[in-house]
C-alpha positions in Angstrom: 155.5 79.1 117.6 152.3 81.0 117.0 151.2 80.9 113.4 150.1 84.1 111.8 148.0 84.5 108.7 151.2 84.8 106.6 152.7 81.6 107.9 149.5 79.4 107.3 149.5 77.6 104.0 147.3 79.2 101.4 144.4 77.3 99.8 144.4 76.9 96.1 141.4 75.4 94.4 141.9 71.9 93.0 145.4 71.4 94.6 146.2 69.2 97.5 147.3 71.0 100.6 148.6 70.2 104.1 146.1 70.8 106.9 147.8 72.9 109.6 146.7 70.5 112.4 147.5 67.3 110.5 150.7 65.3 110.9 153.5 66.3 108.5 153.1 63.4 106.2 149.3 63.4 105.8 147.8 65.3 102.9 144.1 66.4 102.6 142.0 65.8 99.5 141.2 68.5 97.1 139.7 71.7 98.5 135.9 71.8 97.7 135.1 74.5 95.1 131.3 73.9 94.7 128.4 73.9 97.1 127.5 70.7 98.9 124.1 69.0 98.5 123.2 70.0 102.0 123.9 73.7 101.2 121.8 73.5 98.1 118.9 71.8 99.9 119.0 74.4 102.6 118.7 77.2 100.0 115.8 75.5 98.3 114.0 75.0 101.7 114.5 78.7 102.6 113.1 79.8 99.2 110.2 77.5 99.6 109.4 78.9 103.0 109.5 82.5 101.7 107.2 81.6 98.8 104.8 79.9 101.3 104.7 83.1 103.3 104.2 85.5 100.4 101.8 83.7 98.1 98.7 83.8 100.3 99.0 87.5 100.5 99.0 87.8 96.7 96.2 85.4 96.0 93.1 87.1 94.8 94.8 90.4 94.0 94.5 89.7 90.3 90.8 89.4 90.4 90.5 92.5 92.5 92.6 94.4 90.0 90.3 93.3 87.2 87.2 94.6 89.1 89.0 97.9 89.8 89.9 98.3 86.1 86.3 97.6 85.1 85.0 100.2 87.6 87.4 102.7 86.2 86.3 102.1 82.7 82.6 102.3 83.6 82.8 105.3 85.9 85.4 107.4 84.0 86.8 106.2 80.7 83.7 105.1 78.8 81.5 107.5 80.8 83.6 110.4 79.5 83.2 109.2 75.9 79.4 108.9 76.3 79.1 112.4 77.9 81.1 113.9 75.1 78.9 112.1 72.5 75.8 113.5 74.3 77.2 117.0 74.3 77.8 116.8 70.6 74.6 115.0 69.5 72.0 116.0 72.1 71.5 112.4 73.4 73.3 109.2 74.2 73.6 106.5 71.6 70.7 104.1 71.5 71.0 100.5 72.8 71.0 99.3 69.1 73.9 101.7 68.2 75.7 100.7 71.4 79.2 101.7 72.4 80.3 101.3 68.7 78.7 104.7 68.2 81.7 106.1 70.2 84.1 104.7 67.6 82.4 105.3 64.3 79.6 107.7 63.3 76.1 106.1 63.5 73.3 107.2 61.2 71.4 109.1 63.9 74.3 111.3 65.0 73.9 114.9 63.8 77.2 116.5 65.1 79.5 113.5 65.6 83.0 114.7 66.4 84.5 111.3 67.4 86.0 108.9 67.8 85.3 109.3 71.5 87.3 106.2 72.4 90.6 105.0 71.1 89.5 101.3 70.7 86.6 99.0 71.2 85.9 98.9 75.0 86.4 95.4 76.4 86.2 94.5 80.0 89.2 93.0 81.8 87.9 89.5 81.1 87.9 90.2 77.4 84.2 90.6 76.8 82.3 93.7 75.5 80.7 96.0 78.1 76.9 96.0 78.1 75.2 99.2 77.3 71.5 100.2 77.4 69.9 103.6 76.7 67.4 104.5 77.9 68.3 103.2 81.2 66.4 100.4 83.0 68.2 100.8 86.4 69.3 104.5 86.5 66.7 107.2 86.7 68.7 109.3 84.2 71.4 108.5 81.6 72.2 104.9 80.7 73.1 101.5 82.0 76.7 100.5 81.6 78.0 97.3 83.0 80.4 94.3 82.8 79.2 90.8 83.2 82.2 90.1 85.5 84.3 87.0 85.8 81.5 84.5 85.1 80.2 86.2 81.9 76.5 86.1 82.9 74.3 88.6 84.8 74.9 87.8 88.4 76.2 89.3 91.7 79.8 89.7 90.4 78.7 92.2 87.7 80.4 95.6 87.8 77.8 98.3 87.0 77.1 102.0 87.1 74.1 101.9 89.3 73.4 100.9 92.9 71.0 98.1 93.9 
């Protein structure tokens, strides 16, 4: 007799059952309901292999994102505030007044219409941006730069002038 799906015994979790190929008097043990240790180890190995393939591609992206954010601040965000300040007052804030002149009115400002920035400008590494006016590196305008990851003037600085 050929057994169809309807004639095979149904498995029920936790109950003993008769295996279709076993002799009539022999009963199997309980049906496994959980994963075996080998199955769990296989899943862990696969996840580990995927992480090993993906992580090298993501390494270093955080630092590149910080540099890009600093460049955006220097070339657009803070630069816009400085240009608006100059339009209103006729010149950029002095080195002594610094970027705080964009947040609160300095004594030398004649037509201050700020604040020109929403908050104190900090670079992505949590340090204040460096500002100098008159410029030492640019022929016009001002010097604006971040000291970068290491926090000292070096090759990793993000600046608004070309060497």
